C-alpha positions in Angstrom: -0.1 -0.1 -0.1 2.8 2.2 0.8 4.2 1.8 -2.4 1.0 2.7 -4.1 0.9 5.9 -2.2 4.8 6.9 -3.0 3.9 5.7 -6.8 1.1 8.6 -6.5 3.2 11.3 -5.1 6.0 11.1 -7.2 3.7 11.0 -10.3 2.2 14.0 -9.0 5.1 15.8 -8.0 6.4 14.9 -11.4 3.7 15.9 -13.5 3.4 19.5 -11.4 6.8 19.8 -12.6 6.4 19.1 -16.3 3.2 20.8 -15.8 4.8 24.2 -14.4 8.0 23.8 -16.9 5.2 24.1 -19.9 3.4 26.5 -18.5 6.6 28.7 -18.3 7.5 27.5 -21.7 4.2 29.0 -23.0 5.1 32.0 -21.2 7.4 32.3 -22.7 6.6 31.7 -26.3 4.1 33.9 -26.0 6.1 36.8 -24.4 8.8 36.5 -27.8 5.4 36.0 -30.1 4.7 39.7 -28.5 8.3 40.7 -29.2 8.5 39.2 -32.5 5.4 41.9 -33.7 6.3 44.4 -31.3 10.2 45.1 -33.0 9.0 45.5 -36.6 6.0 47.6 -35.5 8.3 49.7 -33.6 10.8 50.1 -36.7 7.8 50.8 -39.0 7.2 53.8 -36.6 10.4 55.1 -35.9 10.3 55.5 -40.0 7.0 57.0 -40.6 8.0 59.4 -37.9 11.3 60.0 -39.4 9.7 60.6 -42.8 7.2 62.7 -40.9 10.0 64.8 -39.4 11.9 65.0 -42.9 8.7 66.4 -44.7 8.0 68.8 -41.9 11.6 70.3 -42.4 11.7 70.5 -46.0 8.5 72.5 -46.0 9.2 74.5 -42.7 13.2 74.9 -43.9 12.1 77.5 -46.5 9.0 78.9 -45.2 9.6 83.0 -44.8 13.4 82.7 -45.6 14.3 85.2 -48.3 16.6 83.4 -50.8 18.5 85.3 -53.5 18.9 83.2 -57.0 20.6 84.0 -59.7 20.2 83.1 -63.4 16.2 83.0 -62.1 14.8 83.8 -65.3 15.2 80.6 -67.1 17.0 77.3 -66.8 17.5 75.5 -63.6 17.0 79.1 -61.5 13.9 79.5 -63.0 12.6 75.8 -61.7 14.2 76.5 -58.2 12.2 79.7 -57.9 8.9 77.5 -58.6 9.5 75.2 -56.3 10.8 77.0 -53.3 8.2 79.7 -53.8 5.8 76.7 -53.5 7.5 76.1 -50.2 6.7 79.4 -49.2 10.2 81.3 -49.6 10.5 84.9 -50.4 12.6 85.2 -53.8 14.8 87.6 -55.3 15.6 86.7 -58.5 18.5 88.0 -60.8 19.3 88.0 -64.0 20.3 90.2 -67.5 17.1 90.3 -69.0 14.2 92.9 -67.5 11.8 91.3 -69.9 12.2 87.6 -68.9 12.5 88.6 -65.5 9.1 90.3 -65.6 7.6 87.3 -67.2 8.6 84.6 -64.8 7.6 87.4 -61.9 4.1 87.0 -63.1 4.1 83.1 -63.8 5.1 82.6 -60.2 2.5 85.3 -58.6 -0.2 83.9 -61.0 0.6 79.9 -60.7 2.2 80.2 -57.2 0.6 80.5 -54.0 -1.5 83.5 -52.9 0.6 85.2 -50.6 3.8 84.2 -52.8 6.6 87.1 -52.3 9.1 87.4 -55.7 10.6 90.5 -56.4 13.3 91.2 -59.5 16.3 92.8 -60.1 17.7 92.9 -63.7 21.9 92.8 -62.8 24.6 91.5 -64.9 26.6 89.7 -62.3 29.9 89.9 -63.8 29.5 93.6 -63.3 30.8 93.8 -59.0 29.6 97.1 -58.6 26.0 96.1 -60.2 25.6 93.1 -58.1 26.3 95.4 -54.8 23.5 97.7 -55.6 21.5 95.0 -56.3 22.0 93.5 -52.8 21.8 96.7 -51.4 18.5 96.7 -53.4 17.1 93.8 -52.5 17.9 93.8 -48.5 16.5 96.9 -48.6 13.4 96.3 -49.7 13.2 92.1 -48.6 15.3 92.5 -45.6 18.8 90.4 -45.4 19.0 87.4 -47.5 18.9 84.3 -45.5 20.6 81.7 -48.7 22.1 82.7 -52.1 21.7 80.5 -55.1 24.1 81.0 -57.9 22.9 79.6 -60.7 23.8 82.0 -63.3 25.9 81.0 -66.1 26.8 80.3 -69.9 28.1 77.6 -71.9 30.3 77.8 -74.5 31.8 74.7 -76.8 33.7 74.4 -79.5 37.8 73.6 -80.4 40.2 75.2 -78.2 42.3 76.6 -81.0 39.0 78.4 -82.5 38.0 79.7 -79.2 38.9 83.3 -78.5 40.4 84.9 -75.5 37.4 86.9 -75.5 35.6 83.5 -75.4 37.6 82.8 -72.2 37.4 85.8 -70.4 33.7 86.1 -70.8 32.8 82.4 -69.2 35.1 83.1 -66.5 33.6 86.3 -65.8 30.1 85.3 -65.4 30.9 81.6 -64.5 33.5 82.0 -62.0 33.5 86.1 -61.0 29.9 86.1 -61.1 29.4 84.0 -58.3 32.5 85.3 -56.5 30.7 88.9 -56.4 27.1 87.9 -55.4 29.0 86.2 -52.4 30.9 89.1 -51.6 28.0 91.0 -51.5 25.6 88.6 -49.2 28.2 87.5 -46.7 28.2 90.6 -44.9 24.6 90.3 -44.5 25.1 86.7 -43.5 27.5 87.7 -40.8 25.5 90.2 -39.6 22.7 87.6 -38.8 25.0 84.9 -37.7 23.8 82.2 -40.3 23.3 81.8 -43.9 23.9 79.2 -46.8 25.2 79.8 -50.4 24.8 76.9 -53.0 26.9 77.1 -56.1 25.7 75.3 -59.2 28.6 74.0 -60.7 28.5 71.1 -63.2 30.2 67.6 -64.1 32.7 69.6 -66.3 34.0 71.0 -62.5 35.0 67.3 -61.8 36.5 66.5 -65.0 38.0 67.6 -68.4 35.2 67.4 -71.2 35.8 67.4 -75.1 35.1 71.0 -76.1 34.6 72.6 -72.8 38.2 74.0 -72.3 36.5 77.8 -71.3 33.6 75.9 -69.2 35.8 73.5 -67.8 37.8 76.5 -66.5 35.4 78.6 -65.1 33.9 75.5 -63.5 36.9 74.2 -62.0 37.7 77.8 -60.2 34.3 77.7 -58.7 35.3 74.4 -57.7 38.2 75.7 -55.9 36.3 78.7 -54.5 33.2 76.7 -52.9 36.0 74.0 -51.1 37.9 76.9 -49.9 34.9 79.0 -48.9 33.4 75.6 -47.0 36.3 75.4 -44.8 36.7 78.7 -44.0 32.9 79.9 -43.5 32.0 76.3 -41.7 33.1 78.1 -38.5 30.9 81.3 -38.7 27.5 78.9 -38.6 27.8 79.9 -43.0 26.8 76.5 -44.8 28.2 76.0 -48.4 26.7 73.4 -50.9 28.5 72.8 -54.1 25.7 71.2 -57.3 27.1 68.9 -59.8 24.6 68.9 -62.4 24.9 67.1 -65.9 23.6 68.6 -69.2 19.8 68.8 -68.3 17.1 70.6 -70.3 17.5 74.3 -70.8 17.0 77.1 -73.1 21.1 77.1 -72.9 21.6 73.7 -74.0 19.0 74.0 -76.9 21.4 76.7 -78.3 24.6 74.5 -77.7 22.7 72.0 -79.7 22.6 74.1 -82.8 26.8 74.2 -83.1 28.2 71.4 -80.8 31.0 69.4 -82.2 30.1 66.0 -82.8 32.9 64.9 -80.4 31.3 67.0 -77.3 28.1 65.6 -78.3 29.3 61.7 -77.9 30.9 62.4 -74.7 27.9 64.5 -73.4 25.3 62.1 -74.6 26.9 59.5 -71.9 24.7 60.8 -69.1 21.0 60.6 -69.9 19.7 64.4 -69.8 17.4 65.2 -66.9 14.8 68.3 -66.8 15.5 71.1 -64.9 12.7 70.7 -62.3 14.3 67.0 -61.7 17.6 68.6 -60.8 15.7 71.2 -58.8 14.3 68.5 -56.7 17.7 67.2 -55.8 18.8 70.3 -54.9 16.5 71.1 -52.7 16.7 67.5 -51.0 20.8 68.1 -50.7 20.3 71.6 -48.9 17.7 69.8 -46.4 20.0 67.2 -45.5 22.7 69.6 -45.1 24.8 68.1 -48.0 28.3 69.6 -48.8 28.7 68.0 -52.5 24.6 67.3 -54.7 25.1 65.4 -57.8 21.6 65.0 -59.1 20.7 61.7 -60.9 21.9 58.3 -60.5 23.6 57.7 -63.8 25.5 61.3 -62.9 26.6 59.8 -59.3 27.9 56.6 -60.9 29.7 57.9 -63.5 31.5 60.7 -61.3 32.2 58.0 -58.7 33.7 56.0 -61.0 35.6 59.0 -62.4 37.0 59.5 -59.0 38.0 55.7 -57.8 39.4 55.3 -61.2 40.4 58.4 -63.2 42.8 56.9 -65.8 40.0 54.6 -66.6 37.5 57.3 -67.2 39.9 59.1 -69.5 40.7 55.7 -71.3 36.6 55.4 -71.7 36.3 59.5 -73.2 39.4 58.5 -75.4 37.7 56.2 -77.0 34.4 57.8 -77.8 36.2 60.7 -79.3 38.6 58.7 -81.3 35.6 56.9 -83.0 34.2 60.5 -84.2 36.9 62.3 -83.9 37.3 65.7 -86.8 39.2 68.3 -85.0 39.2 71.4 -85.7 40.2 71.4 -89.5 37.7 69.1 -90.6 35.3 69.9 -88.2 32.8 72.3 -87.6 33.7 75.1 -86.1 31.2 77.3 -83.0 
């Protein structure tokens, strides 16, 4: 009888122990199951929160800011003006042609927000005194600038022997000295406020040498060097500097170039697909919001420039092979 009782007690103990272990296992499983669902949910929530903050920052970063855009009457400058006006920026557009500026202003006021603020200041950026006068006028009217976007530029192409010294001077005067004049005029306002942003629209031609762009490459390489030095100096004064490296994009300037450009240049330039000015403007704005120093619009452009930086000799070889297939030279080729 005692053996039976002991057997029952042993069974009860074992059963209770096994039952307890099963209960603990079930509780652990439920806990892990909860974590399995909780972790992805938390990650998803964080992603949504980051996206919300990013969207808000893009909307509020430019709202009410005084933004000066040179070359604002056409091309990328005009595309940036449209997008920034939609984000609530107060715009001051600078360009040489008063009629084009007036037309763009009417377009922005008519198609933009009802409270859009757009002022125009006809000015040749290659004229330093005219630039100083324009900045004083815009500061008196709209207040000190918060952001300067140097988008004014010209594009000249042709065989080196066929380009005059005047072509080189004109290209440098607008593409390099034009940006320099505007930076010098805007800087005192930035320093007085204690912050500011400078966005220099450079080019892929500021990173590599391109057939037919001897004058243009020289001006953009100079702008790149200036921008790098400014970044190093002005960072410590709370002034942020950006540089943009677009490839060729849809613009009146490129359309005019296509009528006379050399076959060699057209072949090399065709390596990168042409983007719209609006697509380039979108990437410029995103780069500014993310505080990127270098902004390179377009996936294909980023791949090409990245390849050139890592394998420069290979990049030159590819370019040489492209030119060799179509080369005519200054004696046989069409002169600009």
